[in-house]
C-alpha positions as CSV (number, residue, x, y, z in Angstrom):
1,M,83.6,67.5,75.2
2,T,82.1,69.6,78.3
3,D,78.9,71.9,79.1
4,I,78.3,75.5,77.9
5,A,74.9,77.3,77.6
6,I,73.9,80.1,74.4
7,V,72.1,82.3,75.6
8,R,69.9,83.4,72.4
9,V,68.3,87.1,72.2
10,T,66.8,89.0,69.8
11,F,67.3,93.0,68.8
12,A,65.0,94.9,67.5
13,D,68.6,97.3,66.2
14,W,72.0,97.1,66.0
15,T,72.5,99.2,68.3
16,E,70.9,98.1,71.9
17,A,72.3,94.7,70.6
18,E,75.6,95.8,70.2
19,R,75.1,97.9,73.6
20,I,74.1,95.0,75.0
21,A,76.5,93.0,74.5
22,E,79.5,95.2,75.6
23,V,77.8,95.6,79.4
24,V,76.9,91.7,79.8
25,I,80.9,91.8,78.0
26,D,81.9,93.8,80.5
27,E,79.9,92.0,83.7
28,Q,81.7,89.6,83.0
29,L,78.7,87.4,82.3
30,A,79.6,86.5,78.7
31,A,82.7,85.3,77.2
32,C,81.8,86.5,73.0
33,V,78.2,87.0,72.2
34,N,77.4,87.0,68.2
35,V,75.4,89.2,67.4
36,E,73.4,87.4,63.6
37,H,71.8,89.7,60.0
38,R,68.6,90.3,60.5
39,C,65.9,87.9,60.6
40,R,62.1,87.9,59.7
41,S,60.5,87.3,63.0
42,I,56.1,86.1,62.3
43,Y,54.5,86.0,66.0
44,R,51.1,86.7,67.7
45,W,51.3,89.9,70.3
46,Q,49.0,90.6,72.1
47,G,46.2,89.3,69.9
48,K,47.3,90.4,66.2
49,V,49.6,88.6,64.0
50,E,53.5,90.8,63.7
51,R,56.1,90.9,61.5
52,S,58.8,93.0,63.1
53,V,62.8,92.8,61.6
54,E,65.5,91.5,63.6
55,L,68.2,90.4,64.5
56,P,69.0,87.8,66.7
57,A,71.9,87.5,69.1
58,L,73.9,84.8,70.5
59,F,76.2,85.3,74.0
60,K,78.5,81.8,75.3
61,T,77.9,81.9,78.8
62,T,78.4,79.2,81.6
63,L,76.0,76.8,83.0
64,A,75.9,78.7,85.9
65,L,75.4,82.3,84.9
66,A,72.9,81.2,82.2
67,Q,70.2,82.8,84.3
68,P,71.8,85.3,86.1
69,L,73.2,87.1,82.1
70,A,68.9,86.1,81.1
71,D,68.1,88.2,84.1
72,R,70.3,91.2,83.0
73,I,69.4,90.9,79.8
74,A,65.4,91.7,80.3
75,A,66.8,94.5,82.4
76,L,68.8,95.8,79.3
77,H,66.6,94.3,76.6
78,G,63.7,97.3,75.6
79,H,60.8,95.0,74.5
80,D,57.9,93.9,76.8
81,L,58.5,90.3,76.1
82,P,62.4,89.7,75.0
83,A,63.0,86.3,74.0
84,I,65.3,84.9,75.7
85,E,65.8,81.3,75.4
86,I,68.6,79.3,76.7
87,W,70.6,76.5,75.7
88,P,73.0,75.0,77.3
89,V,75.3,73.4,74.4
90,A,78.6,71.0,74.3
91,V,81.8,71.6,73.0
92,A,85.2,71.1,74.0
93,V,86.8,71.8,76.8
94,E,89.2,73.7,75.8
95,I,86.6,76.0,74.2
96,A,84.4,75.8,78.4
97,D,87.7,76.8,80.4
98,W,87.7,79.6,77.7
99,V,84.4,80.6,78.7
100,A,85.2,79.9,82.3
101,T,87.4,82.3,82.5
102,E,86.6,84.7,80.7
103,T,83.5,85.4,83.1
104,D,83.2,85.5,86.6
105,A,83.3,81.2,86.4
106,R,85.7,78.7,87.3
107,P,87.8,76.8,84.7
108,S,86.1,73.4,84.4
109,D,87.6,70.3,86.1
110,A,89.1,68.7,82.3
């Protein structure tokens, strides 16, 4: 097993999620993006409890590219404060090599 990162982001709609996914894949910051089904988010924003329907998306990348990817997503995202989380995860060496090959990273030393 070796490490990669999942960058989890929520979006307001499919259009924004897909647009940003295509940009970061084209720029080789992510190897794959899974846009998931809608979820209900309840949160405090500017002193009020808010409710919204959002789309979570999981961006697969290398640990080295996780922060640059998060920064790029933030620059493209429509929210004032996009919810962007970086999760290091252990995966099979073959998956980590694929992620590295599809981003501008180098395959891992397996």
